[in-house]
MIDOSE-1310 file (N, C-alpha, C; in nm, 2 decimals, decimal comma, always signed):
residues 186
mppr	+18,33/-9,95/-0,25/+18,22/-9,91/-0,32/+18,20/-9,76/-0,32; +18,17/-9,71/-0,44/+18,15/-9,56/-0,45/+18,02/-9,53/-0,38; +18,02/-9,41/-0,33/+17,89/-9,37/-0,27/+17,78/-9,36/-0,37; +17,66/-9,39/-0,33/+17,54/-9,38/-0,41/+17,50/-9,24/-0,44
pslp	+17,47/-9,20/-0,57/+17,43/-9,06/-0,59/+17,29/-9,04/-0,53; +17,27/-8,92/-0,48/+17,14/-8,89/-0,42/+17,04/-8,85/-0,52; +16,91/-8,89/-0,51/+16,81/-8,86/-0,60/+16,75/-8,72/-0,57; +16,71/-8,65/-0,68/+16,65/-8,52/-0,65/+16,52/-8,53/-0,57
strt	+16,49/-8,43/-0,49/+16,37/-8,44/-0,41/+16,25/-8,42/-0,49; +16,13/-8,46/-0,44/+16,01/-8,44/-0,51/+15,98/-8,30/-0,54; +16,01/-8,21/-0,45/+16,00/-8,07/-0,47/+16,08/-8,02/-0,59; +16,20/-8,06/-0,60/+16,29/-8,02/-0,71/+16,23/-8,07/-0,84
llnt	+16,19/-8,19/-0,84/+16,13/-8,25/-0,97/+16,00/-8,17/-1,01; +15,92/-8,13/-0,91/+15,80/-8,06/-0,94/+15,83/-7,92/-0,99; +15,93/-7,85/-0,92/+15,97/-7,72/-0,97/+16,03/-7,72/-1,11; +16,10/-7,82/-1,14/+16,16/-7,84/-1,28/+16,05/-7,86/-1,38
alal	+15,95/-7,94/-1,35/+15,84/-7,97/-1,44/+15,76/-7,84/-1,46; +15,73/-7,76/-1,36/+15,66/-7,64/-1,37/+15,74/-7,54/-1,46; +15,87/-7,53/-1,44/+15,95/-7,44/-1,52/+15,95/-7,48/-1,66; +15,96/-7,61/-1,69/+15,95/-7,66/-1,83/+15,82/-7,63/-1,90
aala	+15,71/-7,64/-1,82/+15,57/-7,61/-1,87/+15,56/-7,46/-1,90; +15,61/-7,38/-1,81/+15,60/-7,24/-1,83/+15,69/-7,20/-1,96; +15,80/-7,26/-1,97/+15,89/-7,23/-2,09/+15,81/-7,27/-2,22; +15,75/-7,39/-2,22/+15,68/-7,44/-2,33/+15,56/-7,34/-2,37
alii	+15,49/-7,29/-2,27/+15,38/-7,20/-2,29/+15,43/-7,07/-2,35; +15,54/-7,02/-2,30/+15,60/-6,90/-2,35/+15,64/-6,92/-2,50; +15,70/-7,03/-2,53/+15,74/-7,05/-2,67/+15,62/-7,06/-2,76; +15,51/-7,12/-2,71/+15,39/-7,13/-2,79/+15,33/-6,99/-2,82
lltr	+15,33/-6,91/-2,71/+15,27/-6,77/-2,72/+15,36/-6,69/-2,82; +15,49/-6,70/-2,81/+15,58/-6,62/-2,90/+15,58/-6,66/-3,04; +15,55/-6,79/-3,07/+15,56/-6,84/-3,21/+15,42/-6,85/-3,28; +15,31/-6,83/-3,21/+15,18/-6,84/-3,27/+15,16/-6,72/-3,37
saps	+15,07/-6,74/-3,47/+15,05/-6,64/-3,56/+14,97/-6,52/-3,50; +14,96/-6,42/-3,57/+14,89/-6,30/-3,52/+14,75/-6,33/-3,48; +14,70/-6,27/-3,38/+14,57/-6,30/-3,33/+14,46/-6,27/-3,44; +14,36/-6,35/-3,44/+14,25/-6,33/-3,54/+14,16/-6,21/-3,49
pgie	+14,12/-6,12/-3,59/+14,04/-6,01/-3,55/+13,90/-6,05/-3,50; +13,86/-6,18/-3,53/+13,73/-6,22/-3,49/+13,62/-6,19/-3,59; +13,66/-6,14/-3,70/+13,56/-6,10/-3,80/+13,60/-6,16/-3,93; +13,50/-6,22/-4,00/+13,52/-6,28/-4,13/+13,47/-6,18/-4,23
ierr	+13,55/-6,14/-4,32/+13,51/-6,05/-4,42/+13,52/-6,12/-4,56; +13,41/-6,12/-4,63/+13,40/-6,19/-4,75/+13,38/-6,09/-4,86; +13,47/-6,09/-4,96/+13,46/-6,01/-5,08/+13,39/-6,09/-5,18; +13,29/-6,03/-5,24/+13,21/-6,10/-5,34/+13,24/-6,04/-5,47
hppg	+13,30/-6,13/-5,56/+13,33/-6,09/-5,69/+13,24/-6,16/-5,79; +13,20/-6,09/-5,89/+13,11/-6,16/-5,99/+13,19/-6,27/-6,06; +13,12/-6,36/-6,12/+13,19/-6,47/-6,20/+13,26/-6,40/-6,31; +13,37/-6,47/-6,36/+13,45/-6,41/-6,46/+13,37/-6,37/-6,58
gvda	+13,39/-6,26/-6,64/+13,33/-6,21/-6,76/+13,19/-6,14/-6,73; +13,15/-6,14/-6,60/+13,02/-6,07/-6,57/+13,05/-5,93/-6,53; +13,01/-5,83/-6,61/+13,03/-5,69/-6,57/+12,90/-5,62/-6,54; +12,79/-5,68/-6,57/+12,66/-5,62/-6,55/+12,56/-5,73/-6,52
vrvh	+12,46/-5,69/-6,44/+12,35/-5,78/-6,41/+12,22/-5,73/-6,47; +12,15/-5,81/-6,55/+12,03/-5,76/-6,61/+11,91/-5,82/-6,53; +11,81/-5,73/-6,50/+11,70/-5,76/-6,42/+11,57/-5,71/-6,49; +11,47/-5,78/-6,48/+11,34/-5,73/-6,53/+11,26/-5,67/-6,42
vaga	+11,24/-5,54/-6,42/+11,17/-5,47/-6,32/+11,03/-5,44/-6,38; +10,93/-5,49/-6,31/+10,79/-5,47/-6,36/+10,70/-5,42/-6,25; +10,57/-5,40/-6,28/+10,47/-5,35/-6,19/+10,47/-5,20/-6,18; +10,46/-5,15/-6,06/+10,44/-5,01/-6,03/+10,57/-4,93/-6,03
vlap	+10,63/-4,92/-6,14/+10,75/-4,84/-6,16/+10,73/-4,75/-6,28; +10,81/-4,64/-6,29/+10,79/-4,54/-6,39/+10,83/-4,59/-6,53; +10,94/-4,68/-6,54/+10,99/-4,73/-6,66/+11,01/-4,88/-6,65; +10,90/-4,96/-6,65/+10,92/-5,10/-6,64/+11,00/-5,16/-6,76
glve	+11,07/-5,27/-6,73/+11,14/-5,33/-6,84/+11,27/-5,39/-6,79; +11,36/-5,41/-6,88/+11,49/-5,47/-6,85/+11,59/-5,36/-6,81; +11,65/-5,37/-6,70/+11,75/-5,27/-6,65/+11,88/-5,34/-6,63; +11,98/-5,26/-6,63/+12,12/-5,32/-6,61/+12,17/-5,25/-6,48
vdpg	+12,22/-5,33/-6,39/+12,28/-5,28/-6,27/+12,42/-5,35/-6,25; +12,49/-5,30/-6,16/+12,63/-5,36/-6,13/+12,61/-5,49/-6,05; +12,71/-5,58/-6,06/+12,71/-5,70/-5,97/+12,71/-5,65/-5,83; +12,63/-5,71/-5,74/+12,62/-5,68/-5,60/+12,52/-5,57/-5,57
drvg	+12,46/-5,51/-5,67/+12,35/-5,41/-5,65/+12,23/-5,48/-5,58; +12,15/-5,39/-5,53/+12,03/-5,44/-5,45/+11,90/-5,41/-5,52; +11,79/-5,47/-5,47/+11,66/-5,45/-5,53/+11,63/-5,30/-5,54; +11,66/-5,22/-5,44/+11,64/-5,08/-5,45/+11,71/-5,01/-5,56
daia	+11,83/-5,06/-5,59/+11,91/-5,00/-5,71/+11,84/-5,04/-5,84; +11,79/-5,16/-5,85/+11,72/-5,20/-5,97/+11,59/-5,12/-5,99; +11,52/-5,09/-5,88/+11,40/-5,01/-5,90/+11,43/-4,87/-5,94; +11,54/-4,81/-5,88/+11,59/-4,68/-5,92/+11,63/-4,68/-6,07
aagg	+11,69/-4,78/-6,11/+11,73/-4,79/-6,26/+11,61/-4,79/-6,35; +11,49/-4,84/-6,29/+11,37/-4,84/-6,37/+11,29/-4,72/-6,35; +11,35/-4,61/-6,31/+11,28/-4,48/-6,29/+11,22/-4,46/-6,16; +11,23/-4,56/-6,07/+11,17/-4,55/-5,93/+11,03/-4,59/-5,93
aspd	+10,97/-4,60/-5,82/+10,84/-4,65/-5,80/+10,74/-4,54/-5,85; +10,63/-4,59/-5,91/+10,53/-4,49/-5,95/+10,45/-4,44/-5,83; +10,37/-4,34/-5,84/+10,30/-4,28/-5,72/+10,21/-4,39/-5,65; +10,16/-4,48/-5,72/+10,08/-4,59/-5,66/+10,16/-4,71/-5,63
gdpd	+10,29/-4,71/-5,64/+10,38/-4,82/-5,61/+10,41/-4,83/-5,46; +10,43/-4,95/-5,42/+10,46/-4,98/-5,28/+10,60/-5,06/-5,27; +10,71/-4,99/-5,29/+10,84/-5,06/-5,29/+10,87/-5,12/-5,15; +10,81/-5,06/-5,04/+10,83/-5,11/-4,91/+10,78/-5,25/-4,89
alnl	+10,70/-5,30/-4,98/+10,65/-5,44/-4,97/+10,76/-5,54/-5,01; +10,87/-5,49/-5,06/+10,98/-5,57/-5,11/+11,10/-5,55/-5,01; +11,19/-5,64/-5,01/+11,32/-5,63/-4,94/+11,41/-5,55/-5,03; +11,42/-5,42/-5,01/+11,50/-5,33/-5,10/+11,65/-5,36/-5,08
arrv	+11,69/-5,42/-4,97/+11,83/-5,44/-4,94/+11,88/-5,57/-5,00; +11,80/-5,66/-5,05/+11,84/-5,79/-5,10/+11,92/-5,77/-5,23; +12,03/-5,84/-5,24/+12,11/-5,84/-5,37/+12,03/-5,90/-5,48; +12,04/-5,84/-5,60/+11,97/-5,90/-5,71/+12,05/-6,00/-5,78
ldge	+11,98/-6,09/-5,85/+12,04/-6,20/-5,92/+12,02/-6,18/-6,07; +12,12/-6,21/-6,15/+12,11/-6,19/-6,29/+11,99/-6,27/-6,35; +11,91/-6,20/-6,43/+11,80/-6,27/-6,49/+11,67/-6,28/-6,41; +11,67/-6,22/-6,29/+11,55/-6,23/-6,21/+11,45/-6,12/-6,25
riev	+11,33/-6,14/-6,20/+11,22/-6,05/-6,22/+11,18/-5,99/-6,09; +11,17/-5,86/-6,08/+11,13/-5,79/-5,96/+11,00/-5,72/-5,99; +10,90/-5,75/-5,92/+10,77/-5,68/-5,94/+10,74/-5,59/-5,82; +10,72/-5,46/-5,85/+10,68/-5,37/-5,74/+10,53/-5,37/-5,74
prig	+10,48/-5,41/-5,62/+10,33/-5,41/-5,62/+10,27/-5,27/-5,60; +10,14/-5,26/-5,63/+10,07/-5,14/-5,61/+10,03/-5,13/-5,46; +10,01/-5,01/-5,41/+9,97/-4,99/-5,27/+9,85/-5,07/-5,25; +9,85/-5,15/-5,14/+9,74/-5,24/-5,11/+9,75/-5,37/-5,18
grat	+9,84/-5,39/-5,27/+9,86/-5,52/-5,34/+9,96/-5,60/-5,26; +10,02/-5,70/-5,32/+10,13/-5,77/-5,26/+10,22/-5,82/-5,37; +10,34/-5,84/-5,33/+10,45/-5,88/-5,42/+10,42/-6,02/-5,47; +10,42/-6,04/-5,60/+10,38/-6,17/-5,65/+10,50/-6,25/-5,71
napa	+10,60/-6,18/-5,75/+10,71/-6,25/-5,81/+10,84/-6,25/-5,72; +10,83/-6,31/-5,61/+10,95/-6,32/-5,53/+11,05/-6,41/-5,60; +11,18/-6,40/-5,58/+11,27/-6,49/-5,64/+11,25/-6,63/-5,60; +11,28/-6,72/-5,69/+11,27/-6,86/-5,66/+11,36/-6,90/-5,54
lidl	+11,31/-6,98/-5,46/+11,39/-7,02/-5,34/+11,50/-7,12/-5,39; +11,61/-7,11/-5,32/+11,72/-7,20/-5,35/+11,71/-7,32/-5,26; +11,71/-7,44/-5,32/+11,70/-7,56/-5,24/+11,84/-7,60/-5,19; +11,86/-7,60/-5,06/+11,98/-7,64/-5,00/+12,03/-7,78/-5,03
nrat	+11,94/-7,87/-5,06/+11,98/-8,01/-5,09/+12,01/-8,03/-5,23; +11,98/-7,93/-5,32/+11,99/-7,95/-5,46/+12,07/-7,85/-5,53; +12,10/-7,73/-5,47/+12,16/-7,62/-5,53/+12,30/-7,65/-5,57; +12,34/-7,59/-5,68/+12,48/-7,60/-5,73/+12,57/-7,50/-5,64
qrel	+12,69/-7,52/-5,65/+12,79/-7,43/-5,58/+12,76/-7,29/-5,62; +12,74/-7,26/-5,75/+12,72/-7,12/-5,80/+12,59/-7,07/-5,74; +12,48/-7,15/-5,74/+12,36/-7,10/-5,68/+12,37/-7,07/-5,53; +12,44/-7,15/-5,46/+12,47/-7,12/-5,32/+12,54/-6,99/-5,30
eslp	+12,65/-6,97/-5,39/+12,73/-6,85/-5,38/+12,65/-6,72/-5,41; +12,53/-6,74/-5,48/+12,45/-6,62/-5,51/+12,38/-6,57/-5,39; +12,38/-6,64/-5,28/+12,31/-6,60/-5,16/+12,40/-6,50/-5,08; +12,34/-6,40/-5,02/+12,41/-6,30/-4,94/+12,49/-6,37/-4,83
gigp	+12,62/-6,34/-4,83/+12,71/-6,39/-4,72/+12,76/-6,53/-4,74; +12,73/-6,59/-4,86/+12,78/-6,72/-4,89/+12,88/-6,71/-5,00; +13,00/-6,74/-4,97/+13,11/-6,74/-5,07/+13,15/-6,88/-5,09; +13,26/-6,90/-5,16/+13,31/-7,04/-5,19/+13,32/-7,13/-5,07
arad	+13,38/-7,08/-4,96/+13,41/-7,16/-4,84/+13,28/-7,20/-4,78; +13,19/-7,11/-4,76/+13,06/-7,15/-4,70/+12,97/-7,23/-4,79; +12,98/-7,21/-4,92/+12,91/-7,30/-5,01/+12,96/-7,44/-5,00; +13,10/-7,45/-4,99/+13,16/-7,59/-4,98/+13,11/-7,65/-4,85
aiva	+13,10/-7,57/-4,74/+13,06/-7,63/-4,61/+12,91/-7,68/-4,62; +12,83/-7,61/-4,69/+12,69/-7,65/-4,71/+12,68/-7,78/-4,79; +12,76/-7,79/-4,90/+12,76/-7,91/-4,98/+12,81/-8,03/-4,90; +12,92/-8,01/-4,82/+12,97/-8,11/-4,74/+12,87/-8,16/-4,64
aref	+12,80/-8,06/-4,57/+12,70/-8,10/-4,47/+12,59/-8,18/-4,53; +12,54/-8,14/-4,65/+12,42/-8,21/-4,71/+12,47/-8,35/-4,76; +12,59/-8,36/-4,80/+12,64/-8,50/-4,84/+12,64/-8,59/-4,72; +12,68/-8,54/-4,61/+12,68/-8,62/-4,48/+12,54/-8,66/-4,44
rpfe	+12,45/-8,56/-4,45/+12,31/-8,58/-4,41/+12,23/-8,47/-4,47; +12,13/-8,50/-4,56/+12,05/-8,39/-4,62/+11,98/-8,30/-4,51; +11,96/-8,18/-4,55/+11,90/-8,08/-4,46/+11,75/-8,11/-4,45; +11,69/-8,11/-4,33/+11,55/-8,13/-4,32/+11,48/-8,00/-4,32
ssdd	+11,55/-7,89/-4,28/+11,49/-7,76/-4,28/+11,61/-7,66/-4,29; +11,59/-7,54/-4,32/+11,70/-7,44/-4,32/+11,76/-7,42/-4,19; +11,68/-7,44/-4,08/+11,73/-7,43/-3,94/+11,85/-7,52/-3,92; +11,86/-7,63/-4,00/+11,97/-7,72/-3,98/+12,11/-7,65/-4,00
ller	+12,11/-7,55/-4,09/+12,23/-7,47/-4,11/+12,29/-7,42/-3,98; +12,20/-7,38/-3,89/+12,24/-7,33/-3,76/+12,27/-7,44/-3,66; +12,18/-7,54/-3,66/+12,19/-7,65/-3,56/+12,31/-7,73/-3,58; +12,36/-7,74/-3,71/+12,48/-7,81/-3,74/+12,60/-7,72/-3,76
svip	+12,59/-7,59/-3,72/+12,70/-7,50/-3,72/+12,76/-7,48/-3,85; +12,68/-7,48/-3,96/+12,74/-7,47/-4,09/+12,77/-7,32/-4,12; +12,68/-7,23/-4,08/+12,70/-7,09/-4,10/+12,66/-7,02/-3,97; +12,71/-6,89/-3,96/+12,67/-6,82/-3,84/+12,53/-6,76/-3,85
lsvy	+12,48/-6,72/-3,73/+12,35/-6,66/-3,72/+12,32/-6,54/-3,82; +12,42/-6,45/-3,82/+12,40/-6,33/-3,91/+12,38/-6,37/-4,05; +12,45/-6,47/-4,10/+12,44/-6,51/-4,24/+12,30/-6,58/-4,26; +12,27/-6,67/-4,16/+12,14/-6,74/-4,17/+12,02/-6,64/-4,18
eair	+12,03/-6,53/-4,10/+11,92/-6,44/-4,10/+11,91/-6,37/-4,23; +12,02/-6,35/-4,30/+12,02/-6,29/-4,43/+11,96/-6,38/-4,54; +11,97/-6,51/-4,52/+11,93/-6,60/-4,63/+11,81/-6,69/-4,60; +11,76/-6,68/-4,48/+11,65/-6,77/-4,43/+11,53/-6,76/-4,52
dlvt	+11,50/-6,65/-4,58/+11,38/-6,63/-4,66/+11,41/-6,66/-4,81; +11,53/-6,70/-4,84/+11,57/-6,72/-4,98/+11,60/-6,87/-5,00; +11,59/-6,95/-4,90/+11,63/-7,09/-4,92/+11,51/-7,18/-4,87; +11,52/-7,31/-4,92/+11,42/-7,41/-4,88/+11,50/-7,54/-4,88
tssa	+11,43/-7,65/-4,84/+11,49/-7,78/-4,85/+11,39/-7,88/-4,91; +11,45/-7,97/-4,98/+11,37/-8,08/-5,04/+11,40/-8,21/-4,96; +11,31/-8,30/-4,97/+11,33/-8,43/-4,90/+11,42/-8,52/-4,97; +11,43/-8,51/-5,10/+11,52/-8,60/-5,18/+11,63/-8,52/-5,25
rr	+11,75/-8,58/-5,25/+11,86/-8,51/-5,32/+11,87/-8,56/-5,46; +11,94/-8,48/-5,54/+11,96/-8,52/-5,68/+12,02/-8,65/-5,70
C-alpha cells in the first residue's frame, strides 16, 4: 500500500485563504474606476430652440413690461432688464437669486407693501418632467427620480423628498418654497 498523503495543517489553509482574500482585494482596488469627486455638477441647458426667456416685470420698476433675459438668468437680472427698481421699490422683498421661468410675472412691491405675484407652485404629484426640470438643481435624472418616487407612493408633503432620499438637502432647500403637493394624482 502506498503511503497516505498528509493533509495541510489548519494554519496552512488559513494562511492560504488570507493570501487569496488579500489578492482579491488588491485586484478590486486596481481595477475599479477612478474615485468619485463626491460632487454632482448639473449643467442646465435650455430646451431646444429656446435662446431667450421672456418675463413680465411689473410694479415698482423704472420700465415695467416685457423683458428678455437669457435662459438661467435670475429675478435680479430680470429687474435690471426692466431698468431696476424705482426709488419706492423694495426688491429685497423678492428672492433675487431665484431663476426665472419663461412667461412668468415678477412684481416688485413698493416699500412697505408685499410681493403679490409669486410664481405658481409646482405640484410634485402632478408636474410634468419639464416642469420639474424648471426647478433649481433638478435636471433630467432628478426629475425622473421624483416621478418614480411619486408613482410608487404620492408625496404627502415636500418633506417626503428628503425623507425618501429622492434629492439632497441642498437641492431641497433651493426648491422647498417653489413646490407643493396635492392629495390626488392625475
